[in-house]
C-alpha positions as CSV (number, residue, x, y, z in Angstrom):
1,X,-43.4,222.7,111.1
2,X,-40.0,221.2,111.7
3,X,-37.3,221.3,109.0
4,X,-36.5,218.0,107.4
5,X,-32.7,217.4,107.8
6,X,-32.7,215.4,104.6
7,X,-34.4,218.1,102.5
8,X,-33.0,218.6,99.0
9,X,-33.5,222.3,99.4
10,X,-30.3,224.1,100.7
11,X,-30.8,226.7,103.4
12,X,-31.2,230.2,101.9
13,X,-28.2,231.5,103.8
14,X,-26.0,228.7,102.4
15,X,-27.0,229.5,98.8
16,X,-26.3,233.2,99.3
17,X,-22.9,232.4,100.7
18,X,-22.1,230.1,97.8
19,X,-23.1,232.9,95.3
20,X,-21.0,235.5,97.0
21,X,-18.0,233.2,97.2
22,X,-18.3,232.3,93.5
23,X,-18.6,236.0,92.5
24,X,-15.5,236.9,94.6
25,X,-13.5,234.1,93.1
26,X,-14.6,235.0,89.6
27,X,-13.7,238.7,90.1
28,X,-10.2,237.7,91.4
29,X,-9.7,235.4,88.5
30,X,-10.5,238.0,85.9
31,X,-7.7,240.1,87.4
32,X,-5.3,237.2,87.6
33,X,-2.6,237.2,84.9
34,X,0.5,236.9,87.0
35,X,3.4,234.3,87.0
36,X,2.3,230.7,86.8
37,X,2.5,228.3,89.8
38,X,2.0,224.6,89.9
39,X,-1.8,224.1,89.3
40,X,-3.9,222.3,91.9
41,X,-7.3,220.8,91.1
42,X,-10.4,220.9,93.2
43,X,-9.4,217.4,94.3
44,X,-6.3,218.9,96.1
45,X,-3.7,217.4,93.8
46,X,-2.0,218.6,90.6
47,X,-4.6,218.5,87.9
48,X,-7.2,220.2,85.8
49,X,-10.6,221.2,87.3
50,X,-11.0,218.0,89.2
51,X,-9.1,215.2,87.4
52,X,-5.5,214.4,88.3
53,X,-2.6,214.8,85.9
54,X,0.8,213.3,85.7
55,X,2.4,216.6,86.6
56,X,4.1,216.9,90.0
57,X,5.4,219.9,91.9
58,X,9.1,220.5,92.4
59,X,10.8,218.7,95.3
60,X,9.9,220.1,98.8
61,X,7.0,222.2,97.5
62,X,4.2,222.6,100.1
63,X,0.8,223.6,98.8
64,X,-2.2,224.6,100.9
65,X,-5.6,225.4,99.5
66,X,-9.3,225.9,100.2
67,X,-12.1,224.9,97.8
68,X,-15.9,225.6,97.8
69,X,-17.8,222.8,96.1
70,X,-21.3,223.1,94.7
71,X,-23.6,220.3,95.6
72,X,-24.7,219.8,92.0
73,X,-21.3,218.3,91.2
74,X,-21.0,216.2,94.4
75,X,-21.9,212.6,95.0
76,X,-20.9,213.1,98.7
77,X,-24.0,213.5,100.8
78,X,-26.0,212.4,97.7
79,X,-25.5,215.9,96.3
80,X,-27.9,217.5,98.9
81,X,-25.4,220.0,100.4
82,X,-22.6,222.3,99.3
83,X,-19.2,221.6,100.8
84,X,-15.9,223.2,101.7
85,X,-12.6,221.4,101.3
86,X,-9.3,222.6,102.8
87,X,-6.2,220.6,101.9
88,X,-2.4,220.3,102.2
89,X,-0.1,218.7,99.6
90,X,3.6,218.0,99.8
91,X,6.0,217.1,97.0
92,X,8.8,215.0,98.4
93,X,11.7,213.9,96.2
94,X,11.4,214.4,92.5
95,X,8.7,211.7,92.1
96,X,6.4,211.5,95.2
97,X,3.4,213.7,96.2
98,X,1.4,213.1,99.3
99,X,-1.6,215.1,100.5
100,X,-4.5,215.4,103.0
101,X,-7.9,216.8,102.3
102,X,-10.9,217.5,104.6
103,X,-14.3,217.7,103.0
104,X,-17.1,219.1,105.2
105,X,-20.7,219.3,103.9
106,X,-22.8,222.4,104.8
107,X,-25.4,220.1,106.4
108,X,-28.0,220.6,109.1
109,X,-26.7,217.3,110.5
110,X,-23.6,218.2,112.4
111,X,-20.4,216.7,111.2
112,X,-17.5,216.5,113.7
113,X,-14.7,217.0,111.2
114,X,-16.0,215.9,107.8
115,X,-14.5,213.4,105.5
116,X,-10.8,212.9,105.7
117,X,-8.9,211.9,102.6
118,X,-5.3,210.9,102.3
119,X,-3.7,210.9,98.8
120,X,-0.4,209.5,97.5
121,X,1.0,209.9,93.9
122,X,4.2,208.4,92.4
123,X,5.7,209.6,89.1
124,X,6.9,206.5,87.3
125,X,8.2,208.2,84.2
126,X,9.2,211.8,83.6
127,X,8.2,213.5,80.4
128,X,10.6,213.4,77.5
129,X,10.7,215.0,74.0
130,X,8.9,212.0,72.5
131,X,7.0,210.5,75.4
132,X,4.5,211.7,78.1
133,X,5.0,211.6,81.8
134,X,3.4,208.6,83.6
135,X,2.0,208.6,87.1
136,X,0.1,206.3,89.4
137,X,-2.1,207.6,92.3
138,X,-4.4,206.5,95.0
139,X,-6.9,208.7,96.8
140,X,-8.8,208.0,100.1
141,X,-7.0,204.8,101.0
142,X,-7.1,205.3,104.8
143,X,-10.2,204.5,107.0
144,X,-13.3,202.6,106.6
145,X,-15.9,204.9,104.9
146,X,-14.2,206.0,101.7
147,X,-16.2,208.7,99.8
148,X,-13.5,209.9,97.4
149,X,-11.7,206.7,96.5
150,X,-9.7,206.5,93.3
151,X,-6.8,204.3,92.1
152,X,-5.5,205.4,88.7
153,X,-2.8,205.7,86.2
154,X,-2.5,208.9,84.1
155,X,-0.2,210.2,81.3
156,X,0.4,213.9,80.5
157,X,2.2,215.6,77.6
158,X,3.0,219.2,77.3
159,X,3.1,220.8,73.8
160,X,5.2,224.0,73.8
161,X,5.4,224.9,70.1
162,X,1.8,225.9,69.6
163,X,1.3,229.1,67.6
164,X,-0.1,232.1,69.6
165,X,-0.2,230.0,72.8
166,X,2.2,229.5,75.7
167,X,1.5,225.8,75.7
168,X,-1.1,223.1,75.5
169,X,-1.1,220.0,77.8
170,X,-3.0,216.8,77.1
171,X,-3.9,214.3,79.8
172,X,-5.4,210.8,79.7
173,X,-6.0,208.3,82.6
174,X,-7.9,205.3,83.8
175,X,-9.2,204.6,87.3
176,X,-10.1,201.3,88.8
177,X,-11.9,200.0,91.9
178,X,-8.9,198.6,93.8
179,X,-10.3,199.2,97.3
180,X,-13.8,198.9,98.7
181,X,-15.5,202.3,99.0
182,X,-18.9,203.9,99.4
183,X,-18.2,206.3,96.5
184,X,-15.6,206.3,93.8
185,X,-14.0,209.2,91.7
186,X,-12.5,208.9,88.2
187,X,-13.9,205.4,87.9
188,X,-13.0,204.4,84.3
189,X,-11.4,206.5,81.6
190,X,-10.8,210.2,82.3
191,X,-8.8,213.0,80.8
192,X,-8.7,216.5,79.5
193,X,-6.8,219.4,78.0
194,X,-5.4,222.6,79.3
195,X,-4.8,225.6,76.9
196,X,-2.5,228.4,78.2
197,X,-2.8,231.6,76.3
198,X,0.0,233.0,78.5
199,X,2.2,231.5,81.3
200,X,-0.2,232.8,84.0
201,X,-3.6,231.4,82.9
202,X,-5.1,228.1,81.7
203,X,-8.4,227.3,80.0
204,X,-9.5,223.8,81.1
205,X,-11.8,221.1,79.8
206,X,-12.1,217.6,81.3
207,X,-14.1,214.3,81.4
208,X,-14.1,212.7,84.8
209,X,-15.6,209.4,83.7
210,X,-19.0,210.6,84.7
211,X,-19.1,214.4,84.1
212,X,-17.8,217.1,81.7
213,X,-16.3,220.2,83.4
214,X,-14.7,223.3,82.1
215,X,-12.9,226.0,83.9
216,X,-10.0,228.4,84.1
217,X,-7.2,229.1,86.6
218,X,-4.7,231.8,87.0
219,X,-2.1,233.3,89.3
220,X,-2.5,236.8,90.7
221,X,1.1,236.6,92.1
222,X,3.9,234.1,92.5
223,X,2.8,230.9,94.2
224,X,-0.9,231.6,94.2
225,X,-3.5,230.0,92.0
226,X,-7.3,230.7,91.7
227,X,-9.5,228.1,90.1
228,X,-13.1,228.4,88.9
229,X,-14.9,225.5,87.4
230,X,-18.3,225.1,85.7
231,X,-19.2,221.7,86.9
232,X,-21.1,219.5,84.4
233,X,-22.3,222.9,82.9
234,X,-24.7,223.2,85.8
235,X,-22.9,224.8,88.8
236,X,-19.8,226.8,89.8
237,X,-17.2,225.6,92.2
238,X,-13.9,227.2,92.9
239,X,-10.8,227.4,95.1
240,X,-7.6,229.2,95.9
241,X,-4.2,227.6,96.6
242,X,-0.7,228.8,97.6
243,X,2.5,227.0,97.0
244,X,6.0,227.6,98.4
245,X,9.3,225.6,98.6
246,X,10.4,224.5,102.0
247,X,14.0,225.3,103.1
248,X,16.2,222.3,102.6
């Protein structure tokens, strides 16, 4: 009998690879209590588990990363297949961040390159003692078939003087359908909280406007972050990123 390419059952080999990858990421994360780096989300921009925040990397910071995404938390390919997602992000000037992300489903239907997503984010207001930072962003605004489109505004506030913690950061945003797309992310209110017991690790909780995710990230050494998320309390996704400052 021929395999149905649209079957909702993932190939056994694919499921085993996902489990091995998740175990490796989790093992690395347990050992990761090093210096903090700027934290990247599974969306390839500064954020929590997936939602963006109004935090930006220092000027001339280049970040490269690779994420493994569980199908249970994906609308892409109707949630039938796991996916991988390498990305690049560049902070340019003190207020601009641009990025490129490639999302490729582990599908029996061959994909030439996968879905290409271009992101741009502009910091409108830096954080002050009495007010949060404010940022506007747009994801997946190039091309015809947009699967990760989001146009949003988000505010972030970092609280330093919290007993027994390095810091707590609060984030609240709203996404709207500015462009036509096949699929939208952060469509409506979204937000979350990051709790840092030390400077090298964060505990994360977020609402994406459709799902609730929790996770943690940490840095095993300077510039590197490892992120593991429990997506909608059903599946594990994760990734690793490395950031460094380009010579000026």
